[in-house]
C-alpha positions as a Markdown table, in Angstrom:
| # | Residue | x | y | z |
|---|---|---|---|---|
| 1 | Met | 0.1 | 0.1 | -0.2 |
| 2 | Phe | 1.4 | 3.5 | -0.9 |
| 3 | Ser | 1.4 | 4.8 | 2.6 |
| 4 | Pro | 4.4 | 7.0 | 3.9 |
| 5 | Phe | 2.4 | 8.1 | 6.6 |
| 6 | His | 0.4 | 5.9 | 9.0 |
| 7 | Trp | -2.4 | 6.6 | 11.7 |
| 8 | Arg | -4.1 | 5.0 | 14.7 |
| 9 | Ser | -7.2 | 6.2 | 16.6 |
| 10 | Pro | -8.3 | 6.7 | 19.2 |
| 11 | Val | -6.0 | 5.9 | 22.2 |
| 12 | Cys | -5.7 | 6.7 | 25.7 |
| 13 | Cys | -2.8 | 9.1 | 26.5 |
| 14 | Pro | -0.7 | 7.8 | 29.1 |
| 15 | Arg | -0.1 | 11.3 | 30.6 |
| 16 | Asp | -3.6 | 12.3 | 31.3 |
| 17 | Arg | -5.7 | 9.5 | 30.5 |
| 18 | Ser | -7.9 | 11.3 | 27.8 |
| 19 | Ile | -8.5 | 10.2 | 24.7 |
| 20 | Ile | -6.8 | 11.5 | 21.9 |
| 21 | Thr | -4.8 | 10.1 | 18.8 |
| 22 | Tyr | -1.2 | 8.8 | 18.3 |
| 23 | Tyr | 0.0 | 9.4 | 14.9 |
| 24 | Phe | 3.0 | 7.2 | 13.4 |
| 25 | Ile | 4.9 | 9.4 | 11.0 |
| 26 | Ser | 8.3 | 8.4 | 9.7 |
| 27 | Ser | 8.4 | 5.5 | 12.5 |
| 28 | Glu | 8.2 | 8.1 | 15.3 |
| 29 | Val | 5.2 | 8.7 | 17.6 |
| 30 | Phe | 3.8 | 12.0 | 18.4 |
| 31 | Cys | 1.3 | 12.4 | 21.0 |
| 32 | Met | -1.0 | 15.1 | 19.4 |
| 33 | Ser | -3.2 | 17.1 | 21.4 |
| 34 | Ser | -4.3 | 19.2 | 18.7 |
| 35 | Leu | -5.4 | 17.6 | 15.4 |
| 36 | Leu | -4.5 | 19.9 | 12.9 |
| 37 | Pro | -2.4 | 20.3 | 10.7 |
| 38 | Ile | -1.7 | 16.8 | 9.7 |
| 39 | Lys | -0.1 | 14.3 | 6.8 |
| 40 | Thr | -2.2 | 11.7 | 5.6 |
| 41 | Asn | -3.1 | 9.9 | 2.3 |
| 42 | Ile | -5.9 | 9.9 | -0.2 |
| 43 | Ala | -8.1 | 6.6 | 0.4 |
| 44 | Gly | -9.7 | 5.1 | -2.5 |
| 45 | Val | -7.9 | 6.6 | -5.1 |
| 46 | Thr | -8.0 | 3.0 | -7.1 |
| 47 | His | -11.6 | 3.2 | -7.7 |
| 48 | Lys | -14.0 | 4.8 | -10.3 |
| 49 | Asn | -16.1 | 7.8 | -9.7 |
| 50 | Asp | -20.0 | 7.7 | -10.4 |
| 51 | Asp | -19.6 | 8.7 | -14.0 |
| 52 | Gly | -17.2 | 5.5 | -14.7 |
| 53 | Ile | -14.0 | 7.2 | -14.9 |
| 54 | Ser | -11.2 | 5.9 | -12.8 |
| 55 | Arg | -9.8 | 8.1 | -10.2 |
| 56 | Gln | -6.1 | 7.3 | -11.3 |
| 57 | Thr | -6.9 | 9.6 | -14.3 |
| 58 | Tyr | -7.1 | 12.6 | -11.9 |
| 59 | Val | -4.6 | 11.5 | -9.2 |
| 60 | Gln | -1.4 | 10.9 | -11.7 |
| 61 | Asp | -1.9 | 14.4 | -13.0 |
| 62 | Leu | -1.3 | 16.0 | -9.4 |
| 63 | Ser | 1.8 | 17.8 | -8.3 |
| 64 | Ala | 3.3 | 18.9 | -4.7 |
| 65 | Gly | 1.9 | 22.1 | -3.7 |
| 66 | Asp | -1.6 | 21.7 | -5.7 |
| 67 | Ile | -4.7 | 22.8 | -3.6 |
| 68 | Leu | -7.2 | 20.3 | -2.8 |
| 69 | His | -10.7 | 20.7 | -1.6 |
| 70 | Leu | -12.3 | 19.0 | 1.1 |
| 71 | Lys | -16.2 | 18.1 | 1.0 |
| 72 | Asp | -18.9 | 16.8 | 3.2 |
| 73 | Ala | -19.5 | 13.1 | 1.7 |
| 74 | Ser | -21.7 | 11.8 | 4.4 |
| 75 | Ser | -24.1 | 9.2 | 3.9 |
| 76 | Thr | -26.4 | 6.8 | 5.6 |
| 77 | Arg | -23.6 | 4.0 | 5.4 |
| 78 | Phe | -20.5 | 6.5 | 6.1 |
| 79 | Pro | -22.0 | 9.5 | 8.1 |
| 80 | Glu | -18.4 | 10.7 | 8.5 |
| 81 | Ala | -17.2 | 10.8 | 5.2 |
| 82 | Ile | -15.2 | 13.4 | 3.9 |
| 83 | Ser | -14.2 | 13.3 | 0.3 |
| 84 | Val | -11.2 | 14.9 | -1.8 |
| 85 | His | -11.5 | 16.8 | -5.0 |
| 86 | Asn | -8.9 | 18.4 | -7.4 |
| 87 | Ser | -9.2 | 22.6 | -8.6 |
| 88 | Phe | -11.8 | 21.5 | -11.3 |
| 89 | Gly | -14.4 | 19.3 | -8.6 |
| 90 | Asp | -13.0 | 16.0 | -10.0 |
| 91 | Met | -12.8 | 13.2 | -7.0 |
| 92 | Leu | -9.9 | 11.9 | -6.0 |
| 93 | Gly | -10.7 | 9.6 | -3.0 |
| 94 | Tyr | -11.7 | 10.2 | 0.5 |
| 95 | Val | -9.8 | 11.3 | 4.1 |
| 96 | Pro | -9.0 | 8.2 | 6.0 |
| 97 | Ala | -12.2 | 7.0 | 7.9 |
| 98 | Asp | -10.3 | 7.3 | 11.4 |
| 99 | Leu | -9.2 | 10.8 | 10.4 |
| 100 | Ala | -12.4 | 11.9 | 9.2 |
| 101 | Arg | -14.0 | 10.7 | 12.0 |
| 102 | Asp | -11.4 | 12.9 | 14.4 |
| 103 | Ile | -11.9 | 15.7 | 12.1 |
| 104 | Arg | -15.6 | 15.7 | 12.9 |
| 105 | Ser | -15.1 | 15.2 | 16.5 |
| 106 | His | -12.8 | 18.3 | 16.7 |
| 107 | Gly | -15.7 | 20.4 | 15.2 |
| 108 | Tyr | -14.2 | 21.1 | 11.8 |
| 109 | Thr | -16.1 | 21.4 | 8.6 |
| 110 | Pro | -14.6 | 19.8 | 5.9 |
| 111 | Glu | -15.1 | 22.7 | 3.3 |
| 112 | Ala | -13.6 | 25.2 | 5.8 |
| 113 | Leu | -10.3 | 23.4 | 6.0 |
| 114 | Ala | -7.1 | 23.7 | 3.5 |
| 115 | Cys | -5.7 | 20.7 | 1.9 |
| 116 | Ile | -2.3 | 20.6 | -0.2 |
| 117 | Val | -0.8 | 17.8 | -2.1 |
| 118 | Ile | 2.6 | 17.1 | -0.4 |
| 119 | Phe | 3.6 | 14.3 | -2.6 |
| 120 | Gln | 2.2 | 12.1 | -5.6 |
| 121 | Gly | 3.6 | 9.0 | -6.8 |
| 122 | Arg | 3.8 | 5.2 | -7.1 |
| 123 | Glu | 5.8 | 2.5 | -5.7 |
| 124 | Ser | 6.1 | 1.0 | -9.3 |
| 125 | Pro | 5.3 | 0.9 | -13.0 |
| 126 | Ser | 3.0 | -1.8 | -11.8 |
| 127 | Lys | 1.4 | -0.2 | -9.0 |
| 128 | Pro | -1.4 | 2.6 | -8.8 |
| 129 | Tyr | -0.8 | 6.2 | -8.2 |
| 130 | Gly | -1.1 | 7.7 | -4.4 |
| 131 | Ala | -1.2 | 11.0 | -3.1 |
| 132 | Ser | 0.0 | 12.3 | 0.5 |
| 133 | Ile | -1.6 | 15.6 | 1.4 |
| 134 | Ala | -1.5 | 17.5 | 4.4 |
| 135 | Ile | -4.9 | 19.2 | 6.2 |
| 136 | Gly | -4.8 | 22.4 | 8.1 |
| 137 | Glu | -6.7 | 25.4 | 9.2 |
| 138 | Ser | -5.0 | 27.3 | 6.6 |
| 139 | Asn | -2.3 | 27.1 | 4.1 |
| 140 | Asp | 0.4 | 28.9 | 6.3 |
| 141 | Ser | -0.5 | 26.3 | 9.3 |
| 142 | Ile | 0.4 | 23.5 | 6.6 |
| 143 | Val | 3.5 | 24.7 | 5.5 |
| 144 | Ser | 4.9 | 25.0 | 9.0 |
| 145 | Leu | 4.1 | 21.8 | 9.4 |
| 146 | Leu | 6.4 | 20.3 | 6.7 |
| 147 | Asp | 10.2 | 19.6 | 6.5 |
| 148 | Lys | 12.2 | 22.4 | 5.2 |
| 149 | Ser | 12.4 | 21.1 | 1.8 |
| 150 | Asp | 8.9 | 20.2 | 1.1 |
| 151 | Ala | 7.9 | 23.4 | 3.1 |
| 152 | Asp | 10.0 | 25.3 | 0.4 |
| 153 | Leu | 8.6 | 23.0 | -2.7 |
| 154 | Val | 4.6 | 23.8 | -1.3 |
| 155 | Ser | 5.4 | 27.4 | -1.0 |
| 156 | Thr | 7.0 | 27.9 | -4.3 |
| 157 | Ala | 3.9 | 26.1 | -5.9 |
| 158 | Leu | 1.6 | 27.9 | -3.9 |
| 159 | Arg | 3.0 | 31.6 | -4.7 |
| 160 | Ile | 2.9 | 30.4 | -8.6 |
| 161 | Glu | -0.8 | 29.2 | -8.5 |
| 162 | Glu | -1.3 | 32.7 | -6.7 |
| 163 | Glu | 0.5 | 34.6 | -9.6 |
| 164 | Val | -1.3 | 32.4 | -12.3 |
| 165 | Ser | -4.6 | 32.8 | -10.7 |
| 166 | Ser | -4.1 | 36.9 | -10.6 |
| 167 | Gln | -2.8 | 36.8 | -14.1 |
| 168 | Thr | -5.9 | 34.7 | -15.3 |
| 169 | Ala | -8.3 | 37.0 | -13.2 |
| 170 | Gln | -6.6 | 40.2 | -14.9 |
| 171 | Ala | -7.1 | 38.3 | -18.6 |
| 172 | Thr | -10.8 | 37.8 | -17.8 |
| 173 | Lys | -11.6 | 41.5 | -17.0 |
| 174 | Pro | -14.4 | 42.8 | -19.2 |
| 175 | Phe | -13.1 | 44.7 | -22.4 |
| 176 | Ser | -14.7 | 48.3 | -22.8 |
| 177 | Tyr | -14.2 | 49.9 | -26.3 |
| 178 | Val | -13.4 | 53.7 | -26.2 |
| 179 | Gln | -14.2 | 55.8 | -29.3 |
| 180 | Pro | -11.3 | 57.4 | -30.5 |
| 181 | Asp | -11.2 | 61.2 | -31.0 |
| 182 | Tyr | -10.7 | 62.0 | -34.4 |
| 183 | Ser | -11.2 | 65.7 | -34.0 |
| 184 | Lys | -7.5 | 66.5 | -33.9 |
| 185 | Tyr | -7.1 | 64.8 | -37.2 |
| 186 | Gln | -9.6 | 67.5 | -38.8 |
| 187 | Ser | -8.3 | 70.6 | -40.6 |
| 188 | Gly | -11.1 | 73.0 | -39.1 |
| 189 | Pro | -11.5 | 74.2 | -35.6 |
| 190 | Lys | -10.7 | 72.0 | -32.8 |
| 191 | Gly | -14.3 | 69.7 | -32.3 |
| 192 | Lys | -15.9 | 70.9 | -35.5 |
| 193 | Ser | -15.8 | 69.1 | -38.8 |
| 194 | Ala | -14.0 | 70.6 | -42.0 |
| 195 | Pro | -15.8 | 69.4 | -45.1 |
| 196 | Trp | -13.7 | 71.8 | -47.3 |
| 197 | Gly | -10.9 | 70.2 | -46.4 |
| 198 | Cys | -11.9 | 66.7 | -47.7 |
| 199 | Ile | -13.5 | 68.3 | -51.2 |
| 200 | Ile | -10.9 | 70.6 | -52.4 |
| 201 | Pro | -8.2 | 67.7 | -52.6 |
| 202 | Val | -11.0 | 65.8 | -55.0 |
| 203 | Val | -11.8 | 68.6 | -56.8 |
| 204 | Ile | -8.1 | 69.5 | -57.6 |
| 205 | Gly | -7.7 | 65.7 | -58.8 |
| 206 | Phe | -10.8 | 65.9 | -60.7 |
| 207 | Ile | -9.2 | 69.0 | -62.5 |
| 208 | Ile | -5.8 | 67.5 | -63.2 |
| 209 | Gly | -7.5 | 64.2 | -64.5 |
| 210 | Ile | -9.5 | 66.3 | -67.1 |
| 211 | Ile | -6.2 | 68.2 | -68.4 |
| 212 | Ile | -4.3 | 65.0 | -68.8 |
| 213 | Ala | -6.9 | 63.4 | -70.8 |
| 214 | Ala | -7.4 | 66.4 | -73.0 |
| 215 | Ala | -3.7 | 66.5 | -73.6 |
| 216 | Ser | -3.7 | 62.9 | -74.4 |
| 217 | Thr | -6.4 | 63.2 | -77.3 |
| 218 | Lys | -4.4 | 66.0 | -79.3 |
């Protein structure tokens, strides 16, 4: 299973006997009193969506720093389910069930949380693609959770995405046409038409034409 991060919950904290979660990250154990921000994997990435398209189609296009969106996917069978979607709204999978339950129990609203891709890949060409994500109350809180190398990568990706979004917003602004002021090109007083300035050259050209025609007939 593509799983650089693992978790288990809930368990009893030996310090104060309160029910919290032990999270196993890179073989180290952290007793966390605050749930977010946290790293995890997208679950269910090998299944198909309701439209018949495999989620692998979308997961393999992910990159570190991509902003994802969490949505309430509760149902009768899975009342605490939280789905994960890309920026186009395509479903990638779910937040793992145990973590989704913890998010709900802490009073978080899925749509209000920030979610960023940390890593995308697969163990071998024969294995499906997977993605590690970070979930937090804001993008800044997620970056503070990451190792320096990951944080720099994600921060750069977020900055580029913000710049692209800004450029897109500028490009999609409504275009307004302004009628040019041709009065400065007129030969009469400013702001007034000068019809003789247009007729005189025509008359002169007509007379020259008659003279040339008469000369050619002699």
